N, C-alpha and C positions, 0 to 999 in steps of 0.2 A: 392549245396548239402544242404538239409534241416537240421536244428539242430536235428530233430526228429530222424535222422539216428543213432545219438550216444545214446546209452543206458544210459551211464553215462557221463555227461558233467562236466568238472572240473570247480570249481567256479573261480579258479585263476590259470592262466598259465604264467610262466616266461620264457623269452627267452634270451640266450646269442647269440647275433648276431655276428657270427665269420666267417671270411674268405673273407672280402671285398678285402683286399690287394692281397691275393693269387688268387682270381677270376680275378682280373685285370692283374696280372703277367701272367696268363695262356694264356691270349689274347694279350699279348704285349702291355698293356695299362698302363698308370700311375695309381698309387694307388688311386688318387683322383677320378678316373672314377669308381672304385669299390665302393667306398663310396657313390657316387651319385647314382649308380644303387641300392645300398642298401636301400636308401630312398624310392625307388619305392616298394621294398619289404616290407617296414614298412607300407605304405599305404594299400597294399593288405592284409597284416596280421591283421591289425586293422579292416578292413572291415570284414574279415572272422571270427575273434573272436567275433564281434558283432552278426553276423548272426548265429553263432553256440550257442549263449546263454551264453557265458562266461561273467562273471561279472568283473573280473579284469585281465588286461593284463600288465605285467611288462617287459619293454625292457631295456636291459643293453646298454645304449646308449654311455656312456663315463666314463671310470673307473678313479679312483684317480691315477692309474699308467699310464694312457695314456698321461699325460703330459710329459713323457720322450721321447715320439716320436719326430721325426724332427719337428722343429717349423712350417715349411710350411704345414705339414700334419695336425698338431693340428689346425692351423689357418684355414685350409679348413673344418675340422670336426666342428669347432665352426661356421663357415659361414653356413654349411649345417643345423645345428640346428636351427640357427636364420631364415634361409630361410623357413625351415619346419614349424615353428611356425607362421611365417608371412603368409605363403601361405595357410596352412591347418587348422589354429585355427578356422576361421570362419566355415569351412565345418564340423569340428569335433564338434563345438558347435551346429550347426544345427542337427547333428546326436545325440544329447544329450549325447555326451561323456564327461565324467569328467576327467581332467588332474590333476595328482598329481606328484610332483617331489621329489625324494629321493636322498640324497647325501649331502656332506658338502657344505654349501652355503657361508661360511664366506670368502673364498678366491676368489670367482668368480668376474669377471669383472662386472661393473654395468650395461653394455648393455646386457650381457647374463642373469644376475640375474633379471634384470628388465622384460625381455621377459618371463622368466620362471614364475615369480610372476604374470604377466598379464595373462598368460595362465591358472594358477590355480584360479585366482580371476574370470575370465570371465566365467569359467565352473564349479564353485564350487557348483552350485545347480542342475547340471545335474544328471540324475538318471539311465542312461543306462550303457554302459561299463565304467569302470574306467581305463584309460590309465595311468600306472605309469612309469615314465621316471627316470631311474637311471642314474644320470648325476653328474660327479665328485664324483662317489660312489665307496666305498670299504667297504666290510663287516667288516673287522677288525677295520677300522677307526670308522664305525658306532657303533660297540660294545664298542669300547674304549670311545667314546663320551657318551654313555649311562651309562657306569660305572663312568666316572667322574661326571656326573649329580647326580647320586646316592650317590657318595662319598661326594659331597658338602652337600647334605641334611643330611647325617650322621654327618658331621662336625658341621653343624648349629643346630643339635639337633632335626631336623624335622622328623628324621627317625633313627630307630635302626637297626644296621647291621644285627642282627639276624632276622629282619622282611623282609629282601630282599628275594624275591621269583622270580622264572622265569617269572610270570606274571608281576611283577614290572619292570623287565629288559625289557620285551617285550613292555611295555607302553612307555619306554623311547627311543626306536628304531625309526628310520626314518619311519618305516613302521607301527607305532601305528595306530590301527584301521583298518589295512588291514589284511585279512585272510592269513595265510601261503599258499605258492604255493602248489597247488595239483600236478602239473606237471611242470617240468623244462626242456626245450628243448635246446640243444646246436647244432648249425650247424657246418660244415667244418670237421667233423670227429674227432675232439678233444673230449676227454672224461675226463673233470675236471671242477670244479666250478669257478676257477680263482677269488677267493675272492668275490663271488657273493652270496648274501643271505645265509650266512653260518648258522646263527642262525635259520632262517625261514625255511631251507630246511631239518630240522630234519626227517621229514616223507614224503618229496616229492618223487614223482616218477620221474625217469630220462629217457629221450629219446635222443639218440645221433643219428643225421643224417649226412650222408656224404656230402651232398650238401653244397656249400658255401652259405652265406647269400643272395647274390644278386639273387641266383637261387631258394630261398625258395618261394614256391608257395602255394596258397590255397590247392591244391591237397596234397602236402607234409604235410601241417598243419592238414588236415582232416585225413590223414593216421596216424599221431602221436596221434590225439584224439581217433581213433579207437583202437590203441594199448593201450592207457590209459584205455579205457572203458573195455578191456579185462583182466585187472590186479586185483588181489584180494588184496586190501590194508587191512593191519592187525593192523597197529599202535601198534605193540609190542604184540598184542593178537593172538588168534587163527584165522585161515582162516575161512571164512564163511561156507566153506564145513566141516571143522573139528568141528566147533561149532555146526553145525546141527546134525552131528553124536553123539556129546556129549549129546544132548538134549533128 
């Protein structure tokens, strides 16, 4: 499908990739098989986003709460991330994709952190799609870290408390320099943000699809983009139709 099909292409799409475990359970498979199938959906979605003309694609890969899962599952998820970067980094680089990682890096294992830093460094000058990987990410943690950073500046006399603005907070978030998501998609039929991009989602459009993430296809993605294109985004103001009547 050509990107010209979409009258309005979102600049930034964020996806909560949910349902790998349930996909596997339905088929009598171990949860790890759902995660492995989900990696294939990631590859297809990255290609589809680039073809549609989307500039930023953020994928919720591993939340700061996911460490509570069974150790074997966490180990498998980390292994899949490492395998994805090792296998796909060269191809993404050839496609001019830039990789950016958001989330708390301080507690990450050196092998994982090293791979993430390598992916960012290798692709830093690429200019096509920016693939934002939310890893060890939690929005409340992100906002807390930003507030602590500002508080330290106030303590040191570099900043007055009354001069703190939403723009200053935005600049201290992990997503500094990345536009807010126009569209957030969540798979598996769940309808919540689950601590994902809470600050950035202030004016995002939401689309919830019933399919589990391993079944998320370019066709489902295109359908979500078509729904987005049909919406009238008002950002707290009047709709375009109402504004036209008032002129």
